[in-house]
C-alpha positions, -999 to +999 in steps of 0.1 A: -272-067-129-288-042-105-318-045-083-342-033-110-327-059-134-334-086-108-369-074-105-376-074-142-360-108-146-384-120-119-414-105-137-404-124-168-401-156-148-437-151-135-450-148-171-455-110-173-458-098-208-470-062-203-463-034-178-485-003-177-472+030-162-457+064-163-420+073-157-407+094-129-374+096-112-385+070-087-390+042-112-366+050-141-342+021-131-371-003-135-381+011-169-345+010-181-342-027-170-373-034-191-353-025-222-332-056-217-362-079-214-376-085-249-405-106-235-421-077-216-435-046-233-439-013-215-470+008-223-469+045-215-501+060-201-511+096-197-519+093-160-510+067-134-546+061-124-552+048-159-522+025-156-538+007-126-572+006-143-557-009-175-538-035-155-571-043-138-589-048-170-561-069-184-560-091-153-597-098-154-598-109-190-563-125-193-567-144-161-532-134-149-516-107-128-517-072-143-487-051-136-485-013-133-458+011-121-456+046-108-429+068-094-424+080-058-448+104-042-475+116-066-469+087-090-477+063-062-508+083-050-521+085-086-520+047-088-539+043-056-574+049-071-570+020-095-554-003-069-584+003-046-608-006-074-590-038-080-593-046-043-630-041-044-635-066-072-607-091-062-586-084-092-549-096-091-529-065-098-493-058-089-482-022-083-445-015-085-437+017-067-405+037-063-395+054-031-369+079-020-332+072-015-327+055+019-297+076+032-316+108+026-348+099+044-359+126+068-342+155+049-373+164+028-358+152-005-379+155-036-414+140-033-405+125+001-433+120+027-411+107+055-410+127+087-386+127+116-400+119+150-386+111+184-379+075+175-361+083+142-375+084+107-411+075+102-412+061+066-450+055+067-459+064+031-468+029+020-493+025+049-519+042+026-517+011+004-524-013+032-562-010+033-565-014-005-542-043-010-538-079+003-502-071+013-474-045+008-437-053+007-409-027+011-376-039-003-348-021+016-320-043+001-316-062-032-317-096-015-354-089-006-365-083-041-368-119-054-386-133-023-410-103-022-419-108-059-426-145-055-448-138-024-465-110-042-475-131-072-487-159-049-507-136-026-523-119-055-537-151-069-543-174-039-577-177-022-597-145-029-575-127-055-565-091-051-539-064-056-505-063-040-478-036-040-440-036-038-420-005-029-384-003-039-362+027-031-344+043-060-309+034-046-319-002-041-331-004-077-297+010-088-275-012-065-256-042-077-276-074-072-267-110-072-289-141-068-313-161-088-350-155-095-373-176-074-399-195-095-436-189-089-454-211-064-476-225-091-489-254-070-503-231-044-518-208-070-536-238-087-549-252-055-587-253-051-598-258-015-629-279-011-656-277+016-661-305+041-678-337+029-706-336+056-714-299+048-715-307+010-738-337+016-762-316+037-763-288+011-769-313-017-798-328+003-813-294+009-811-285-028-826-319-039-855-315-015-862-278-021-895-267-035-879-241-056-841-237-055-824-207-070-787-202-078-772-168-071-737-161-085-713-134-075-678-123-084-663-154-066-679-177-091-665-156-120-630-155-105-631-193-100-642-199-136-672-218-125-696-210-154-699-246-166-705-260-131-732-233-125-750-242-157-748-280-151-761-276-115-789-253-126-800-277-153-799-306-130-820-288-104-842-268-127-830-238-108-830-202-122-797-183-121-794-147-109-762-128-104-747-097-088-740-068-112-702-077-111-710-113-121-733-103-149-724-124-180-708-153-162-738-173-175-750-165-211-781-144-204-800-160-232-799-193-213-834-204-205-827-204-167-810-170-166-832-144-149-809-114-147-792-096-119-805-089-084-803-059-062-810-022-066-804-025-104-820-059-104-844-074-130-881-078-120-881-115-129-852-123-107-868-103-078-901-120-082-886-155-081-864-147-051-891-130-031-921-151-040-908-186-047-872-194-037-871-215-005-834-225-009-808-202-024-773-214-033-751-183-032-719-189-050-691-164-044-718-138-037-712-116-006-746-100-003-733-064-007-754-033-002-760-031-040-771-067-044-795-065-014-807-029-021-789-017+010-797-048+031-834-041+029-858-070+035-879-078+005-855-061-020-854-090-030-843-113-002-869-124+025-866-145+057-880-176+041-849-178+018-827-204+033-792-195+022-764-219+014-733-197+010-702-208-009-671-187-005-634-192-005-630-165+021-644-177+055-649-141+067-675-135+040-699-161+053-729-144+068-710-112+071-739-091+059-768-116+055-776-148+075-767-181+060-780-215+071-752-236+057-716-225+049-694-242+023-660-227+025-639-234-006-632-226-042-665-221-061-657-244-089-644-272-067-674-269-043-699-270-072-682-300-088-686-318-055-723-308-052-729-321-087-715-354-078-736-357-046-768-346-064-762-371-091-759-398-065-792-386-051-809-388-085-811-350-090-843-332-080-878-345-089-894-311-091-869-298-117-894-298-147-920-278-129-894-253-118-883-248-154-919-241-164-923-216-136-892-198-148-904-198-183-938-183-173-921-156-153-898-146-181-925-146-207-948-124-186-922-095-185-918-072-214-897-040-214-912-012-235-886+007-255-888+044-259-898+062-292-872+055-319-877+091-332-869+106-298-844+135-298-821+137-279-816+100-279-828+076-251-801+054-235-825+024-231-830+022-269-793+028-275-786-003-253-810-023-275-793-011-307-759-020-294-770-055-285-785-061-320-752-050-337-725-062-314-713-098-320-720-124-293-683-127-285-672-093-275-658-072-247-680-045-231-670-022-202-694-001-182-684+029-162-700+046-132-732+065-138-768+062-150-758+045-182-751+014-161-789+011-153-798+008-189-772-018-197-781-039-166-816-042-178-816-042-216-782-057-226-779-095-222-744-108-222-742-137-246-719-168-248-683-159-251-688-123-242-671-104-213-689-078-192-666-055-171-677-031-145-659-013-117-677-031-088-683-016-054-656+011-056-673+026-087-647+052-097-657+074-126-633+068-155-627+031-148-646+017-178-630+038-206-595+028-194-600-008-182-613-017-217-577-009-230-563-037-209-592-060-218-587-054-255-550-061-252-557-094-234-581-106-261-572-088-293-595-108-315-627-096-299-646-063-305-640-040-276-666-014-266-667+010-237-700+025-225-694+057-205-710+089-195-696+123-203-686+129-167-665+098-164-650+101-198-638+136-191-617+123-162-597+099-184-603+109-221-566+116-226-561+078-226-576+078-261-540+085-271-528+055-252-551+032-272-540+049-304-503+042-296-512+006-288-531+002-320-562-012-303-596-011-321-617+002-292-650+020-296-661+044-269-698+052-267-700+085-248-735+092-234-732+130-236-760+146-217-742+175-200-752+164-165-740+141-137-774+124-139-772+098-111-761+124-085-786+150-098-815+126-094-804+119-058-801+156-050-836+162-063-850+134-042-832+144-010-832+182-012-867+191-024-857+194-061-826+215-055-794+207-073-758+220-073-726+210-092-743+184-114-747+203-147-718+212-170-719+248-182-696+240-212-705+212-237-676+190-248-672+180-284-659+145-279-657+137-316-633+166-322-613+157-290-609+121-303-595+133-336-571+156-318-557+125-300-553+105-332-585+085-332-617+088-353-646+107-338-682+109-349-712+129-335-745+110-334-777+130-328-805+106-338-813+069-333-816+065-370-780+075-374-766+052-347-766+019-364-746+030-393-721+049-371-716+020-347-712-005-375-686+018-391-667+022-358-666-016-354-652-020-389-625+006-385-598-015-369-587+014-348-599+036-319-631+055-324-653+077-302-690+080-309-703+112-292-740+104-285-765+132-279-784+118-249-816+132-233-805+145-198-840+138-184-844+103-198-862+079-175-843+048-166-857+014-155-870+014-119-844+006-092-851-013-060-842+013-034-813+037-033-788+052-009-804+085-019-838+075-004-853+101+019-846+092+055-812+079+049-799+105+073-814+084+102-791+059+119-793+027+098-807-004+113-782-032+116-785-057+087-800-090+094-773-114+104-750-125+131-771-155+140-753-179+116-747-214+129-713-218+112-708-253+099-683-249+071-649-263+069-622-237+074 
């Protein structure tokens, strides 16, 4: 057995069933070792960036570590984009990376980035991974492989999850290896830290006595699997539930207490209740990012009278960007379970019935007017409505980066059993069309749909072929409007209507492209054609691209602020915060 064989044996011991990647001379030993492990399947992608995105989508839906691999040099840098995205949304991804032969370092061997200096050889290539991973390991001998792998799997899943990377030189992969595979530290991975009892009691009392409590869920609640606890707590308190965009769909959005997302893409009902009524907000795994606070702008939607109880497994997130009155440091699911026990002891909240009525009135007063069904080119807001009417409740839906996300944040409720995937704060174009491949592999029984713009799809459309080879029934809905609409709108706002570099001069026929890559492709020009085409695509049982003719000038729902607002060139005021009286348990 060589070092690569020991690595692969360790992957199997940690429950890995799929590895996504692209071969190069730096990782061929690893791929060869996979041939001897029948329990792990290797999936060839067209570009390493897609390998990391697919591993990310798989990890989010499967609830386990997604594994990707790339070669030395360019293979490793191509993976970097996807690893950084996983970091931004706390997704447990393991990147396995080759590196040059040790004895030849400093000679400028093929794809080497080491450089000699006065102290010897500076092998600093993997430093670029440090800001976008929880930790990086370099295995310079075979006896370091098994311990590094065990630590990597534990680190990726413990506390706030995130990506990790292991670098193994080609000659270490090929060297004879002895030793046993270390089992995963499952007890540590399963551990759910709890907040202090006194802090939990104080938070429960504040919620029970609140005039109008509101629950705000973020990605930490999703990662913890706290949906049932969030719903139980909301129903006990009569509290509405809002979410960050990343956590959209954690709670079925047809639940009577669900009021939509908050922030710059937020729903007017959520904003009204936060701004006008909420005196106590229980923020669960929600880090008050720029997007969920409309760039930390008071009143969009958060206001000083909101008393924040912040729950987070990562102590550094408490009051990092917005002030909190009480901190509960612990796993979201465990903390909410303890809060439920304390609130039950207190007899719940007397004002719950009136709060429910207020939420019902606020929701009934809002109605979104849909555009003309005969509009040509088609309007994305109406497309979102059509997709929701046809797509089964239990389904997988990925969103990419672009204006199409606005329409689906407003007019596409995620229902029970559904999964909503979006790239989060890193927002790379092309994430959605590739991450859906990993998601579909993780839950093969569910319909899988990717919503993407033409700009993002052009960056990764070659991965249609990957889905064809994997036999996955994915439907890509490509909003083809010939422009990079989100950036074009910002340019118009900031530069007196002038634009540059945001309009394609050549139109892409995505239906023909799909057929060239082995999938089915259909062009849809009218709303009246969409229902039939989409239903056909869902019935196919194989990959299909619907090339949608979209109005490039379509209005989207109003946003609450933007980083494109005039005046953003001025030095930004410091966000409110820094005055937290930290009372949580470390």
